[in-house]
N, C-alpha and C positions, 0 to 999 in steps of 0.2 A: 554328221551326229546319227550314229544307229539306229536303227528304229526297237532290234533288241539287246539284252544284254543280259550275262549270266548274274543275278544278284544273290543275296538272302533276302529270302520273305520274313520279315519280324513277324508276323502272323501263322506261318506253316514253320516257323523256324527250320528251311531247307533249301539250297541254293534249287533257282527255278530260273527258267529261261525267258526272261519278261520282256514286256512289250511298254516302246514306249510311248504313251502318249500325250504330253505337252511338255511345258515349261514352263515355270515360276522366277521368282525372283524372292528369295526369302535373306532378309539382313542387310538389302545389298548384293547378295550373290546370286550367283544363277544358279537354276537345280533344274534337274530331271526329272520328271515325275513317270512310275515305272508302275504297271503291275499284273499280277500273281496270275497266271493263268489257271489257276487252279479253279476249278467250278466251285468249288464251296467256299473256295476263298473274295478272290478278284479284288484285293487290297489295295489302294490306290497310296504310293505313298513317294516324299521327295529324296534323290538322293547326288551327289555330288556330280558334274558331268566329267571328271577324272577321277570316280568312284572305282578301285579295281580291289573284288572280296577276297578276302581273308582265306587260303588255303589250308585246313587244316595239317597241322604239323602229322607224322606217319608213326 
């Protein structure tokens, strides 16, 4: 289980290197809880453990 991961912050709306802060189970499925590192945001949200962010097409 990686301690950091790159994902899209729903509040900042940009890709961030987020920090894994915990795990949870939602509707019987495991989820990773990640936190945005931006000082003004610090949002914590759930993502699938196998989640990989989509890259914008050039």
